[in-house]
C-alpha positions in Angstrom: 92.5 76.6 95.2 90.6 79.3 93.5 92.3 81.5 90.8 91.2 84.0 88.3 92.5 84.3 84.8 91.8 86.5 81.8 90.1 84.4 79.0 89.5 87.4 76.7 90.0 91.2 76.8 88.0 92.6 79.7 86.9 89.2 80.9 88.0 87.1 83.9 86.9 83.6 84.9 87.3 81.7 88.1 89.1 78.4 87.8 90.6 75.8 90.2 94.4 75.2 90.0 96.7 73.1 92.3 98.1 74.8 95.3 101.9 75.1 95.6 103.3 73.0 98.4 105.8 74.3 100.9 108.3 71.8 99.8 108.1 73.2 96.3 109.4 76.7 97.3 112.8 77.8 96.1 115.3 79.5 98.3 114.0 83.1 99.0 110.4 82.4 98.2 107.4 82.7 100.5 103.9 81.1 100.1 101.2 83.5 101.0 97.4 83.1 101.7 95.8 86.0 99.8 94.3 88.5 102.1 94.0 91.6 99.7 95.1 92.8 96.3 95.2 96.3 94.9 94.5 97.3 91.2 97.4 99.4 89.8 97.3 101.4 86.5 99.9 99.0 85.2 97.5 96.1 85.4 94.9 97.7 83.1 96.6 97.1 79.7 96.6 93.5 80.4 93.0 93.5 81.4 92.2 95.3 78.1 94.0 92.6 76.2 97.2 94.2 75.4 100.5 92.2 75.5 102.3 94.2 78.1 105.9 94.4 79.3 105.1 93.1 82.8 107.3 90.3 84.4 106.1 87.0 83.1 104.2 88.4 80.2 106.8 87.3 77.7 105.3 86.2 74.5 102.4 84.2 76.0 98.9 85.6 75.9 97.9 87.2 79.1 95.0 84.8 79.2 97.4 81.9 79.7 98.8 83.3 82.9 97.0 82.3 86.2 96.5 85.1 88.6 97.6 87.8 86.1 97.8 90.8 86.3 97.5 91.6 90.0 101.1 92.4 91.8 100.1 94.4 94.8 99.2 91.9 97.6 98.8 91.6 101.2 98.8 88.1 102.7 99.5 85.7 105.5 102.7 83.7 105.5 101.9 80.0 105.2 105.4 78.7 104.5 108.8 80.5 103.9 112.1 79.8 102.6 113.1 83.4 103.3 114.4 83.6 106.9 112.9 87.1 107.9 109.3 85.7 107.2 107.8 83.0 109.2 104.3 81.3 109.1 101.6 83.4 110.6 103.3 86.8 109.6 101.1 89.2 107.7 103.0 90.9 105.0 102.5 93.3 102.1 104.5 93.8 98.8 105.0 92.4 95.4 103.4 89.3 93.8 106.7 88.8 91.8 105.1 87.1 88.9 102.2 89.6 88.5 100.2 86.5 89.4 98.5 87.7 92.6 94.9 87.0 91.9 94.7 83.5 93.4 94.1 82.0 96.8 97.8 81.2 97.6 100.6 83.2 96.1 104.3 82.4 95.9 106.4 85.6 96.1 110.0 86.7 96.3 110.6 87.3 100.1 112.8 90.3 99.4 109.8 92.1 98.0 107.6 91.7 101.2 107.6 93.3 104.6 105.4 93.1 107.7 102.8 95.8 108.1 101.1 97.5 111.1 98.7 95.0 112.7 96.2 97.8 113.2 95.7 98.0 109.4 93.2 96.0 107.6 94.5 94.0 104.7 92.7 96.2 102.2 94.4 99.4 103.7 97.7 97.6 104.1 97.9 96.7 100.4 98.1 100.3 99.6 101.6 100.5 101.2 103.0 98.9 98.1 102.3 101.8 95.8 103.2 104.2 98.6 106.6 102.4 98.8 107.1 102.9 95.1 106.3 106.6 95.3 108.6 107.1 98.3 111.4 105.4 96.5 110.8 107.6 93.4 110.9 110.7 95.6 114.2 109.7 96.9 115.7 110.0 93.5 114.5 113.6 93.2 116.3 116.8 94.3 115.4 118.2 97.7 111.8 119.2 97.3 111.8 121.7 100.1 110.6 125.2 98.9 110.1 123.9 95.3 107.3 124.0 92.9 106.2 120.5 92.1 103.8 119.6 89.4 102.2 116.1 89.1 100.7 115.2 85.7 97.9 112.6 86.5 96.0 112.7 89.7 95.0 109.1 89.8 95.9 106.7 92.6 99.7 107.2 92.0 99.7 111.0 91.1 97.7 111.7 94.3 100.3 109.8 96.3 103.1 111.8 94.6 101.3 115.0 95.5 101.0 114.0 99.1 104.5 112.9 99.4 105.9 116.0 97.8 103.9 118.3 100.1 105.0 116.1 103.0 108.7 116.6 101.9 108.5 120.3 102.0 107.3 121.4 98.6 106.2 125.0 98.6 103.5 124.5 96.1 102.0 121.5 94.5 100.0 121.6 91.3 97.9 118.5 90.2 96.9 118.3 86.6 94.1 115.7 85.5 91.3 115.9 83.1 89.2 114.2 85.9 87.7 116.4 88.5 89.9 116.3 91.5 88.8 119.5 93.4 87.2 117.5 96.2 90.2 115.2 96.9 93.1 117.2 95.8 93.7 119.5 98.8 93.4 116.4 101.2 96.5 114.9 99.2 98.6 118.1 99.4 97.5 119.7 96.0 97.5 123.5 96.3 96.3 124.2 92.7 93.9 121.6 91.2 93.9 122.0 87.4 91.3 120.0 85.5 92.5 119.8 81.9 94.7 117.6 79.7 98.4 118.1 80.2 99.0 119.6 76.7 96.3 122.3 77.2 97.9 123.1 80.7 101.5 123.4 79.1 100.0 125.5 76.3 98.7 128.2 78.8 101.6 127.8 81.2 103.5 131.3 81.7 107.3 131.2 81.7 107.4 132.4 85.2 104.9 129.9 86.5 106.8 126.6 85.3 107.5 124.1 88.1 110.9 123.1 89.3 110.0 119.4 89.1 107.5 117.7 87.0 106.4 114.2 87.7 104.7 112.3 84.9 102.3 109.9 86.7 99.9 109.5 83.9 101.3 106.4 82.3 100.4 104.6 79.1 100.6 107.7 76.9 103.7 108.7 74.9 102.9 112.5 74.6 102.5 113.3 78.2 106.3 112.9 78.8 107.0 115.6 76.2 104.4 117.8 78.0 106.4 117.2 81.2 109.7 118.2 79.5 108.0 121.2 78.0 106.7 122.3 81.3 109.8 122.2 83.5 111.6 125.4 84.5 115.1 126.0 83.6 117.4 123.6 85.4 114.4 121.6 86.4 113.9 117.8 86.8 111.5 115.6 85.1 110.5 112.2 86.6 108.7 109.5 84.5 106.9 107.0 86.6 105.3 103.8 85.6 105.7 100.9 83.0 106.1 102.1 79.5 103.9 100.5 76.9 106.4 101.6 74.2 110.1 101.1 73.8 110.7 104.7 72.4 109.3 107.9 73.8 110.1 111.0 71.6 111.1 114.1 73.4 112.5 117.4 72.5 116.3 117.1 73.0 116.5 120.8 72.0 114.3 121.7 75.1 116.3 119.4 77.3 119.5 120.8 76.2 118.7 124.6 76.3 116.8 124.4 79.5 119.5 122.3 81.3 116.9 119.7 82.4 117.3 116.4 84.1 115.1 113.4 83.1 115.0 110.6 85.5 113.0 107.3 85.9 113.5 103.8 87.2 112.1 100.8 88.9 111.6 100.5 92.7 114.8 98.9 94.4 115.4 98.1 97.9 111.8 96.9 98.2 111.8 95.6 101.8 113.3 98.9 102.9 110.9 101.1 101.3 107.9 99.0 102.3 109.2 99.4 105.9 109.4 103.2 105.2 105.9 103.2 103.8 104.6 101.5 106.9 106.2 104.2 109.0 104.9 107.0 106.8 101.5 105.8 106.9 101.7 105.6 110.7 102.9 109.1 110.9 100.2 110.4 108.6 97.0 108.9 110.1 94.1 108.9 107.8 96.0 108.8 104.5 95.2 105.2 103.7 91.6 105.5 104.7 91.2 108.5 102.3 93.2 106.7 99.7 91.1 103.5 99.6 87.7 104.4 98.0 86.3 101.0 96.9 86.7 97.5 98.0 85.3 94.5 96.1 85.1 90.9 97.1 87.2 88.6 94.8 84.0 87.3 93.2 83.4 90.7 91.9 86.9 91.2 90.4 85.3 91.9 87.0 83.3 94.8 88.3 86.4 96.0 90.2 88.6 96.1 87.0 85.8 97.8 84.9 85.7 100.5 87.6 89.3 100.9 87.5 89.2 101.5 83.7 86.7 104.3 84.0 87.7 107.9 84.9 85.4 108.4 87.8 86.0 111.5 90.1 85.2 109.7 93.4 87.4 106.7 92.7 91.0 106.6 93.9 92.2 103.1 95.1 90.5 99.9 94.5 91.2 96.8 96.6 90.0 93.2 96.2 89.5 91.0 99.2 88.7 87.3 99.6 
């Protein structure tokens, strides 16, 4: 079967590897035929050559891992040892080994769920990041009537903005150095701020501080400190993403004196939140169509990742299809 692997920073190659047999599946595993993959910001450090902290990337070079680093996948069930999934089902979710860039993918059935048959696979794969954002939003205080700021207006930040507005936020501020004036309002952003988070915080008046600040930038240590500094008294800061460093310095003086709450965490209850994302997308028609801006055939995965690495105003979500 075809498979892509990193052979050097910024460079994929296509290889042929043996296909897993249905008999080789462990209890709870599902064998999928790849229908679509989504590029996530957490995939990019591996593409750039960094040894990340993703599942499976434990000491070996990323270039030694077949299918790395794609984890957002939609596929057709070929074989299953997870009772809720049966051959022929079309499902979306996690490639649990971050090895989704291959023709047939073995995944944990608990991280998969069926999707609306009216969706194309490239639109359906966006349900995975939507599920992550919905789960994170469940960890926040009631957003009704609150001022929410989202640092980073990329593919995750725009989903946070949309979900916050749908949850009743009175005002959503989106902060990003990339121009998002054309797309921000369609994702619930009331105030689009084109600047870096440190400059935004530096000009933020005391009476304009948001109740809830979501750090959706990722891969930068300083932006979490900016989120803490920006939050109003008694506010909440949520850090989203995969940290590149073990230690992130923040001002405990600011945390203490402003009675702030800092939260983060990985997505749990994956099948439940994937089901919830499917319903949410159905209740918000057009969301996934606006979200997906670029689709590449798998033979152009190199170009797809190169685009994902560039801060382009018109680019939101990138999908890869066979």
